[in-house]
PDB file as gemmi writes it, atoms N, CA and C in Angstrom:
CRYST1    1.000    1.000    1.000  90.00  90.00  90.00 P 1                      
ATOM      1  N   MET A   1      53.820 -40.481  -1.872  1.00  0.00           N  
ATOM      2  CA  MET A   1      54.408 -39.371  -1.161  1.00  0.00           C  
ATOM      3  C   MET A   1      54.791 -38.278  -2.153  1.00  0.00           C  
ATOM      4  N   GLU A   2      55.361 -38.670  -3.257  1.00  0.00           N  
ATOM      5  CA  GLU A   2      55.773 -37.691  -4.261  1.00  0.00           C  
ATOM      6  C   GLU A   2      54.580 -36.940  -4.817  1.00  0.00           C  
ATOM      7  N   ARG A   3      53.506 -37.647  -5.055  1.00  0.00           N  
ATOM      8  CA  ARG A   3      52.299 -37.013  -5.572  1.00  0.00           C  
ATOM      9  C   ARG A   3      51.705 -36.029  -4.564  1.00  0.00           C  
ATOM     10  N   THR A   4      51.718 -36.417  -3.283  1.00  0.00           N  
ATOM     11  CA  THR A   4      51.197 -35.531  -2.244  1.00  0.00           C  
ATOM     12  C   THR A   4      52.065 -34.280  -2.096  1.00  0.00           C  
ATOM     13  N   LEU A   5      53.370 -34.473  -2.083  1.00  0.00           N  
ATOM     14  CA  LEU A   5      54.268 -33.305  -1.974  1.00  0.00           C  
ATOM     15  C   LEU A   5      54.175 -32.408  -3.202  1.00  0.00           C  
ATOM     16  N   GLY A   6      53.997 -32.998  -4.363  1.00  0.00           N  
ATOM     17  CA  GLY A   6      53.807 -32.203  -5.586  1.00  0.00           C  
ATOM     18  C   GLY A   6      52.569 -31.336  -5.506  1.00  0.00           C  
ATOM     19  N   TRP A   7      51.459 -31.947  -5.027  1.00  0.00           N  
ATOM     20  CA  TRP A   7      50.219 -31.194  -4.865  1.00  0.00           C  
ATOM     21  C   TRP A   7      50.398 -30.070  -3.853  1.00  0.00           C  
ATOM     22  N   TYR A   8      51.039 -30.378  -2.721  1.00  0.00           N  
ATOM     23  CA  TYR A   8      51.236 -29.376  -1.694  1.00  0.00           C  
ATOM     24  C   TYR A   8      52.121 -28.235  -2.172  1.00  0.00           C  
ATOM     25  N   ALA A   9      53.209 -28.569  -2.843  1.00  0.00           N  
ATOM     26  CA  ALA A   9      54.109 -27.508  -3.368  1.00  0.00           C  
ATOM     27  C   ALA A   9      53.377 -26.644  -4.383  1.00  0.00           C  
ATOM     28  N   HIS A  10      52.624 -27.264  -5.264  1.00  0.00           N  
ATOM     29  CA  HIS A  10      51.902 -26.471  -6.275  1.00  0.00           C  
ATOM     30  C   HIS A  10      50.890 -25.561  -5.615  1.00  0.00           C  
ATOM     31  N   ARG A  11      50.196 -26.068  -4.623  1.00  0.00           N  
ATOM     32  CA  ARG A  11      49.167 -25.284  -3.956  1.00  0.00           C  
ATOM     33  C   ARG A  11      49.765 -24.124  -3.127  1.00  0.00           C  
ATOM     34  N   THR A  12      50.858 -24.381  -2.424  1.00  0.00           N  
ATOM     35  CA  THR A  12      51.433 -23.335  -1.578  1.00  0.00           C  
ATOM     36  C   THR A  12      52.348 -22.379  -2.326  1.00  0.00           C  
ATOM     37  N   GLN A  13      53.085 -22.866  -3.318  1.00  0.00           N  
ATOM     38  CA  GLN A  13      54.023 -22.008  -4.031  1.00  0.00           C  
ATOM     39  C   GLN A  13      53.402 -21.274  -5.201  1.00  0.00           C  
ATOM     40  N   PHE A  14      52.487 -21.919  -5.845  1.00  0.00           N  
ATOM     41  CA  PHE A  14      51.864 -21.339  -7.040  1.00  0.00           C  
ATOM     42  C   PHE A  14      50.367 -21.143  -6.809  1.00  0.00           C  
ATOM     43  N   GLY A  15      50.014 -20.677  -5.624  1.00  0.00           N  
ATOM     44  CA  GLY A  15      48.621 -20.534  -5.216  1.00  0.00           C  
ATOM     45  C   GLY A  15      47.843 -19.569  -6.079  1.00  0.00           C  
ATOM     46  N   PRO A  16      46.607 -19.316  -5.721  1.00  0.00           N  
ATOM     47  CA  PRO A  16      45.721 -18.492  -6.539  1.00  0.00           C  
ATOM     48  C   PRO A  16      46.142 -17.032  -6.564  1.00  0.00           C  
ATOM     49  N   GLY A  17      46.228 -16.461  -7.738  1.00  0.00           N  
ATOM     50  CA  GLY A  17      46.470 -15.027  -7.926  1.00  0.00           C  
ATOM     51  C   GLY A  17      47.822 -14.512  -7.472  1.00  0.00           C  
ATOM     52  N   ALA A  18      48.076 -13.294  -7.861  1.00  0.00           N  
ATOM     53  CA  ALA A  18      49.331 -12.642  -7.491  1.00  0.00           C  
ATOM     54  C   ALA A  18      49.228 -12.036  -6.106  1.00  0.00           C  
ATOM     55  N   ARG A  19      50.308 -11.983  -5.412  1.00  0.00           N  
ATOM     56  CA  ARG A  19      50.327 -11.370  -4.087  1.00  0.00           C  
ATOM     57  C   ARG A  19      50.415  -9.845  -4.208  1.00  0.00           C  
ATOM     58  N   VAL A  20      49.853  -9.186  -3.233  1.00  0.00           N  
ATOM     59  CA  VAL A  20      49.934  -7.724  -3.175  1.00  0.00           C  
ATOM     60  C   VAL A  20      51.344  -7.319  -2.810  1.00  0.00           C  
ATOM     61  N   ASP A  21      51.878  -6.331  -3.513  1.00  0.00           N  
ATOM     62  CA  ASP A  21      53.219  -5.820  -3.176  1.00  0.00           C  
ATOM     63  C   ASP A  21      53.207  -5.197  -1.813  1.00  0.00           C  
ATOM     64  N   SER A  22      54.262  -5.478  -1.058  1.00  0.00           N  
ATOM     65  CA  SER A  22      54.403  -4.890   0.284  1.00  0.00           C  
ATOM     66  C   SER A  22      55.867  -4.572   0.498  1.00  0.00           C  
ATOM     67  N   SER A  23      56.111  -3.742   1.472  1.00  0.00           N  
ATOM     68  CA  SER A  23      57.530  -3.401   1.776  1.00  0.00           C  
ATOM     69  C   SER A  23      58.210  -4.546   2.467  1.00  0.00           C  
ATOM     70  N   GLY A  24      57.445  -5.446   3.113  1.00  0.00           N  
ATOM     71  CA  GLY A  24      58.007  -6.578   3.782  1.00  0.00           C  
ATOM     72  C   GLY A  24      58.830  -6.155   4.989  1.00  0.00           C  
ATOM     73  N   ASN A  25      59.546  -7.083   5.575  1.00  0.00           N  
ATOM     74  CA  ASN A  25      60.384  -6.726   6.717  1.00  0.00           C  
ATOM     75  C   ASN A  25      61.779  -7.281   6.562  1.00  0.00           C  
ATOM     76  N   VAL A  26      62.219  -7.510   5.350  1.00  0.00           N  
ATOM     77  CA  VAL A  26      63.558  -8.021   5.126  1.00  0.00           C  
ATOM     78  C   VAL A  26      64.576  -6.934   5.435  1.00  0.00           C  
ATOM     79  N   PHE A  27      64.339  -5.727   4.954  1.00  0.00           N  
ATOM     80  CA  PHE A  27      65.308  -4.649   5.150  1.00  0.00           C  
ATOM     81  C   PHE A  27      64.859  -3.604   6.155  1.00  0.00           C  
ATOM     82  N   HIS A  28      63.563  -3.637   6.546  1.00  0.00           N  
ATOM     83  CA  HIS A  28      63.028  -2.646   7.477  1.00  0.00           C  
ATOM     84  C   HIS A  28      62.256  -3.365   8.574  1.00  0.00           C  
ATOM     85  N   ALA A  29      62.499  -2.976   9.813  1.00  0.00           N  
ATOM     86  CA  ALA A  29      61.786  -3.593  10.937  1.00  0.00           C  
ATOM     87  C   ALA A  29      60.325  -3.151  10.963  1.00  0.00           C  
ATOM     88  N   ASP A  30      59.494  -3.908  11.669  1.00  0.00           N  
ATOM     89  CA  ASP A  30      58.115  -3.483  11.785  1.00  0.00           C  
ATOM     90  C   ASP A  30      57.985  -2.261  12.692  1.00  0.00           C  
ATOM     91  N   ALA A  31      56.797  -1.662  12.736  1.00  0.00           N  
ATOM     92  CA  ALA A  31      56.600  -0.410  13.468  1.00  0.00           C  
ATOM     93  C   ALA A  31      56.797  -0.570  14.958  1.00  0.00           C  
ATOM     94  N   GLN A  32      56.420  -1.716  15.542  1.00  0.00           N  
ATOM     95  CA  GLN A  32      56.541  -1.902  16.974  1.00  0.00           C  
ATOM     96  C   GLN A  32      57.995  -2.104  17.392  1.00  0.00           C  
ATOM     97  N   GLY A  33      58.783  -2.701  16.561  1.00  0.00           N  
ATOM     98  CA  GLY A  33      60.200  -2.873  16.846  1.00  0.00           C  
ATOM     99  C   GLY A  33      60.537  -3.957  17.870  1.00  0.00           C  
ATOM    100  N   HIS A  34      59.637  -4.937  18.068  1.00  0.00           N  
ATOM    101  CA  HIS A  34      59.947  -6.019  19.001  1.00  0.00           C  
ATOM    102  C   HIS A  34      60.363  -7.269  18.218  1.00  0.00           C  
ATOM    103  N   GLN A  35      61.035  -8.147  18.909  1.00  0.00           N  
ATOM    104  CA  GLN A  35      61.581  -9.342  18.280  1.00  0.00           C  
ATOM    105  C   GLN A  35      60.998 -10.577  18.935  1.00  0.00           C  
ATOM    106  N   ASP A  36      60.598 -11.531  18.126  1.00  0.00           N  
ATOM    107  CA  ASP A  36      60.103 -12.812  18.630  1.00  0.00           C  
ATOM    108  C   ASP A  36      61.020 -13.922  18.179  1.00  0.00           C  
ATOM    109  N   GLY A  37      61.262 -14.867  19.065  1.00  0.00           N  
ATOM    110  CA  GLY A  37      62.079 -16.043  18.693  1.00  0.00           C  
ATOM    111  C   GLY A  37      63.511 -15.660  18.425  1.00  0.00           C  
ATOM    112  N   GLY A  38      64.172 -16.496  17.620  1.00  0.00           N  
ATOM    113  CA  GLY A  38      65.552 -16.218  17.243  1.00  0.00           C  
ATOM    114  C   GLY A  38      66.552 -16.759  18.244  1.00  0.00           C  
ATOM    115  N   TRP A  39      67.749 -16.245  18.142  1.00  0.00           N  
ATOM    116  CA  TRP A  39      68.857 -16.674  18.971  1.00  0.00           C  
ATOM    117  C   TRP A  39      68.737 -16.096  20.346  1.00  0.00           C  
ATOM    118  N   HIS A  40      68.951 -16.886  21.380  1.00  0.00           N  
ATOM    119  CA  HIS A  40      68.803 -16.398  22.747  1.00  0.00           C  
ATOM    120  C   HIS A  40      70.129 -16.222  23.459  1.00  0.00           C  
ATOM    121  N   GLY A  41      71.205 -16.305  22.745  1.00  0.00           N  
ATOM    122  CA  GLY A  41      72.505 -16.001  23.319  1.00  0.00           C  
ATOM    123  C   GLY A  41      73.200 -17.164  24.005  1.00  0.00           C  
ATOM    124  N   ARG A  42      74.354 -16.859  24.565  1.00  0.00           N  
ATOM    125  CA  ARG A  42      75.204 -17.885  25.165  1.00  0.00           C  
ATOM    126  C   ARG A  42      74.620 -18.484  26.440  1.00  0.00           C  
ATOM    127  N   ARG A  43      73.866 -17.703  27.198  1.00  0.00           N  
ATOM    128  CA  ARG A  43      73.348 -18.208  28.464  1.00  0.00           C  
ATOM    129  C   ARG A  43      72.431 -19.388  28.259  1.00  0.00           C  
ATOM    130  N   ARG A  44      71.501 -19.275  27.316  1.00  0.00           N  
ATOM    131  CA  ARG A  44      70.596 -20.389  27.042  1.00  0.00           C  
ATOM    132  C   ARG A  44      71.352 -21.582  26.488  1.00  0.00           C  
ATOM    133  N   GLN A  45      72.350 -21.340  25.673  1.00  0.00           N  
ATOM    134  CA  GLN A  45      73.140 -22.438  25.132  1.00  0.00           C  
ATOM    135  C   GLN A  45      73.888 -23.134  26.259  1.00  0.00           C  
ATOM    136  N   LEU A  46      74.420 -22.371  27.203  1.00  0.00           N  
ATOM    137  CA  LEU A  46      75.127 -22.947  28.324  1.00  0.00           C  
ATOM    138  C   LEU A  46      74.197 -23.823  29.162  1.00  0.00           C  
ATOM    139  N   VAL A  47      72.982 -23.340  29.386  1.00  0.00           N  
ATOM    140  CA  VAL A  47      72.005 -24.132  30.161  1.00  0.00           C  
ATOM    141  C   VAL A  47      71.676 -25.434  29.449  1.00  0.00           C  
ATOM    142  N   ARG A  48      71.458 -25.379  28.149  1.00  0.00           N  
ATOM    143  CA  ARG A  48      71.138 -26.588  27.384  1.00  0.00           C  
ATOM    144  C   ARG A  48      72.309 -27.581  27.387  1.00  0.00           C  
ATOM    145  N   MET A  49      73.519 -27.079  27.196  1.00  0.00           N  
ATOM    146  CA  MET A  49      74.687 -27.967  27.176  1.00  0.00           C  
ATOM    147  C   MET A  49      74.925 -28.581  28.551  1.00  0.00           C  
ATOM    148  N   THR A  50      74.742 -27.802  29.596  1.00  0.00           N  
ATOM    149  CA  THR A  50      74.910 -28.331  30.948  1.00  0.00           C  
ATOM    150  C   THR A  50      73.883 -29.429  31.235  1.00  0.00           C  
ATOM    151  N   ALA A  51      72.651 -29.192  30.821  1.00  0.00           N  
ATOM    152  CA  ALA A  51      71.606 -30.200  31.031  1.00  0.00           C  
ATOM    153  C   ALA A  51      71.917 -31.463  30.233  1.00  0.00           C  
ATOM    154  N   ALA A  52      72.362 -31.299  28.988  1.00  0.00           N  
ATOM    155  CA  ALA A  52      72.681 -32.470  28.176  1.00  0.00           C  
ATOM    156  C   ALA A  52      73.816 -33.278  28.768  1.00  0.00           C  
ATOM    157  N   PHE A  53      74.897 -32.610  29.192  1.00  0.00           N  
ATOM    158  CA  PHE A  53      76.023 -33.329  29.812  1.00  0.00           C  
ATOM    159  C   PHE A  53      75.619 -33.952  31.131  1.00  0.00           C  
ATOM    160  N   GLY A  54      74.763 -33.271  31.889  1.00  0.00           N  
ATOM    161  CA  GLY A  54      74.290 -33.837  33.152  1.00  0.00           C  
ATOM    162  C   GLY A  54      73.489 -35.100  32.935  1.00  0.00           C  
ATOM    163  N   LEU A  55      72.602 -35.090  31.947  1.00  0.00           N  
ATOM    164  CA  LEU A  55      71.800 -36.280  31.626  1.00  0.00           C  
ATOM    165  C   LEU A  55      72.709 -37.420  31.136  1.00  0.00           C  
ATOM    166  N   ALA A  56      73.707 -37.090  30.311  1.00  0.00           N  
ATOM    167  CA  ALA A  56      74.617 -38.105  29.825  1.00  0.00           C  
ATOM    168  C   ALA A  56      75.409 -38.704  30.986  1.00  0.00           C  
ATOM    169  N   ALA A  57      75.879 -37.890  31.904  1.00  0.00           N  
ATOM    170  CA  ALA A  57      76.612 -38.392  33.054  1.00  0.00           C  
ATOM    171  C   ALA A  57      75.743 -39.258  33.948  1.00  0.00           C  
ATOM    172  N   ALA A  58      74.498 -38.827  34.152  1.00  0.00           N  
ATOM    173  CA  ALA A  58      73.577 -39.630  34.979  1.00  0.00           C  
ATOM    174  C   ALA A  58      73.277 -40.969  34.316  1.00  0.00           C  
ATOM    175  N   GLY A  59      73.099 -40.979  33.027  1.00  0.00           N  
ATOM    176  CA  GLY A  59      72.867 -42.241  32.325  1.00  0.00           C  
ATOM    177  C   GLY A  59      74.043 -43.171  32.391  1.00  0.00           C  
ATOM    178  N   THR A  60      75.242 -42.624  32.267  1.00  0.00           N  
ATOM    179  CA  THR A  60      76.444 -43.412  32.367  1.00  0.00           C  
ATOM    180  C   THR A  60      76.591 -44.000  33.768  1.00  0.00           C  
ATOM    181  N   ALA A  61      76.316 -43.185  34.778  1.00  0.00           N  
ATOM    182  CA  ALA A  61      76.407 -43.660  36.160  1.00  0.00           C  
ATOM    183  C   ALA A  61      75.413 -44.762  36.440  1.00  0.00           C  
ATOM    184  N   VAL A  62      74.190 -44.626  35.978  1.00  0.00           N  
ATOM    185  CA  VAL A  62      73.168 -45.664  36.196  1.00  0.00           C  
ATOM    186  C   VAL A  62      73.585 -46.949  35.475  1.00  0.00           C  
ATOM    187  N   GLY A  63      74.042 -46.831  34.245  1.00  0.00           N  
ATOM    188  CA  GLY A  63      74.484 -48.019  33.512  1.00  0.00           C  
ATOM    189  C   GLY A  63      75.649 -48.717  34.160  1.00  0.00           C  
ATOM    190  N   THR A  64      76.607 -47.943  34.646  1.00  0.00           N  
ATOM    191  CA  THR A  64      77.748 -48.528  35.312  1.00  0.00           C  
ATOM    192  C   THR A  64      77.340 -49.234  36.621  1.00  0.00           C  
ATOM    193  N   LEU A  65      76.498 -48.594  37.389  1.00  0.00           N  
ATOM    194  CA  LEU A  65      76.049 -49.248  38.629  1.00  0.00           C  
ATOM    195  C   LEU A  65      75.238 -50.509  38.335  1.00  0.00           C  
ATOM    196  N   ALA A  66      74.431 -50.487  37.289  1.00  0.00           N  
ATOM    197  CA  ALA A  66      73.664 -51.710  36.944  1.00  0.00           C  
ATOM    198  C   ALA A  66      74.617 -52.829  36.518  1.00  0.00           C  
ATOM    199  N   ALA A  67      75.657 -52.504  35.757  1.00  0.00           N  
ATOM    200  CA  ALA A  67      76.600 -53.521  35.331  1.00  0.00           C  
ATOM    201  C   ALA A  67      77.393 -54.083  36.516  1.00  0.00           C  
ATOM    202  N   ILE A  68      77.783 -53.224  37.439  1.00  0.00           N  
ATOM    203  CA  ILE A  68      78.497 -53.680  38.647  1.00  0.00           C  
ATOM    204  C   ILE A  68      77.602 -54.574  39.475  1.00  0.00           C  
ATOM    205  N   ASN A  69      76.359 -54.155  39.639  1.00  0.00           N  
ATOM    206  CA  ASN A  69      75.399 -54.934  40.429  1.00  0.00           C  
ATOM    207  C   ASN A  69      75.151 -56.293  39.796  1.00  0.00           C  
ATOM    208  N   ARG A  70      75.005 -56.337  38.494  1.00  0.00           N  
ATOM    209  CA  ARG A  70      74.776 -57.601  37.790  1.00  0.00           C  
ATOM    210  C   ARG A  70      75.981 -58.522  37.916  1.00  0.00           C  
ATOM    211  N   ARG A  71      77.192 -57.938  37.784  1.00  0.00           N  
ATOM    212  CA  ARG A  71      78.396 -58.724  37.862  1.00  0.00           C  
ATOM    213  C   ARG A  71      78.556 -59.343  39.262  1.00  0.00           C  
ATOM    214  N   SER A  72      78.239 -58.558  40.277  1.00  0.00           N  
ATOM    215  CA  SER A  72      78.373 -59.071  41.666  1.00  0.00           C  
ATOM    216  C   SER A  72      77.342 -60.196  41.921  1.00  0.00           C  
ATOM    217  N   ARG A  73      76.154 -60.075  41.312  1.00  0.00           N  
ATOM    218  CA  ARG A  73      75.166 -61.144  41.475  1.00  0.00           C  
ATOM    219  C   ARG A  73      75.572 -62.412  40.765  1.00  0.00           C  
ATOM    220  N   LEU A  74      76.222 -62.297  39.609  1.00  0.00           N  
ATOM    221  CA  LEU A  74      76.641 -63.479  38.859  1.00  0.00           C  
ATOM    222  C   LEU A  74      77.818 -64.189  39.547  1.00  0.00           C  
ATOM    223  N   GLU A  75      78.634 -63.458  40.286  1.00  0.00           N  
ATOM    224  CA  GLU A  75      79.789 -64.050  40.951  1.00  0.00           C  
ATOM    225  C   GLU A  75      79.394 -64.827  42.205  1.00  0.00           C  
ATOM    226  N   ARG A  76      78.206 -64.592  42.714  1.00  0.00           N  
ATOM    227  CA  ARG A  76      77.777 -65.273  43.951  1.00  0.00           C  
ATOM    228  C   ARG A  76      77.447 -66.707  43.726  1.00  0.00           C  
TER     229      ARG A  76                                                      
END                                                                             
Protein backbone atom coordinates (compact mmCIF):
# COMPACT_ATOMS: atom_id res chain seq x y z
CA MET A 1 0.00 0.00 0.00
CA GLU A 2 2.80 2.38 0.88
CA ARG A 3 4.54 1.73 -2.43
CA THR A 4 1.31 2.31 -4.37
CA LEU A 5 0.53 5.54 -2.52
CA GLY A 6 4.10 6.73 -3.02
CA TRP A 7 3.82 6.13 -6.76
CA TYR A 8 0.45 7.88 -6.91
CA ALA A 9 1.63 10.89 -4.90
CA HIS A 10 4.77 11.23 -7.03
CA ARG A 11 2.77 11.01 -10.24
CA THR A 12 0.02 13.45 -9.22
CA GLN A 13 2.03 15.94 -7.16
CA PHE A 14 5.27 15.98 -9.09
CA GLY A 15 3.86 15.23 -12.55
CA PRO A 16 5.46 16.06 -15.87
CA GLY A 17 6.55 19.65 -16.49
CA ALA A 18 5.63 22.93 -14.90
CA ARG A 19 2.08 24.15 -14.88
CA VAL A 20 1.05 27.23 -16.82
CA ASP A 21 0.52 30.27 -14.62
CA SER A 22 -3.11 31.26 -14.27
CA SER A 23 -5.07 33.72 -12.21
CA GLY A 24 -6.97 30.82 -10.66
CA ASN A 25 -10.18 31.35 -8.76
CA VAL A 26 -8.98 31.59 -5.19
CA PHE A 27 -9.38 35.36 -4.98
CA HIS A 28 -11.49 36.06 -8.10
CA ALA A 29 -14.70 34.35 -9.19
CA ASP A 30 -15.06 32.88 -12.66
CA ALA A 31 -16.67 34.92 -15.45
CA GLN A 32 -20.07 33.19 -15.24
CA GLY A 33 -20.38 33.79 -11.51
CA HIS A 34 -22.32 30.61 -10.68
CA GLN A 35 -21.66 28.31 -7.76
CA ASP A 36 -21.65 24.51 -7.72
CA GLY A 37 -21.80 22.36 -4.61
CA GLY A 38 -20.83 23.73 -1.25
CA TRP A 39 -22.94 24.47 1.78
CA HIS A 40 -26.70 24.33 1.22
CA GLY A 41 -27.77 26.12 4.37
CA ARG A 42 -29.86 25.31 7.40
CA ARG A 43 -32.88 23.94 5.52
CA ARG A 44 -30.99 20.99 4.06
CA GLN A 45 -29.33 20.34 7.39
CA LEU A 46 -32.73 20.34 9.09
CA VAL A 47 -34.08 17.84 6.55
CA ARG A 48 -31.10 15.53 7.06
CA MET A 49 -31.29 15.72 10.85
CA THR A 50 -35.05 15.10 10.83
CA ALA A 51 -34.59 12.07 8.58
CA ALA A 52 -31.79 10.72 10.79
CA PHE A 53 -33.82 11.11 13.99
CA GLY A 54 -36.87 9.62 12.30
CA LEU A 55 -34.93 6.55 11.21
CA ALA A 56 -33.42 6.19 14.68
CA ALA A 57 -36.86 6.42 16.29
CA ALA A 58 -38.30 3.89 13.83
CA GLY A 59 -35.45 1.48 14.53
CA THR A 60 -35.91 1.83 18.26
CA ALA A 61 -39.65 1.23 17.94
CA VAL A 62 -39.15 -1.89 15.82
CA GLY A 63 -36.55 -3.25 18.25
CA THR A 64 -38.77 -2.58 21.24
CA LEU A 65 -41.77 -4.25 19.64
CA ALA A 66 -39.67 -7.27 18.68
CA ALA A 67 -38.37 -7.58 22.25
CA ILE A 68 -41.88 -7.31 23.70
CA ASN A 69 -43.19 -9.86 21.22
CA ARG A 70 -40.37 -12.29 22.01
CA ARG A 71 -40.87 -11.86 25.75
CA SER A 72 -44.60 -12.56 25.48
CA ARG A 73 -43.89 -15.72 23.44
CA LEU A 74 -41.38 -16.99 26.01
CA GLU A 75 -43.85 -16.46 28.88
CA ARG A 76 -46.49 -18.68 27.26
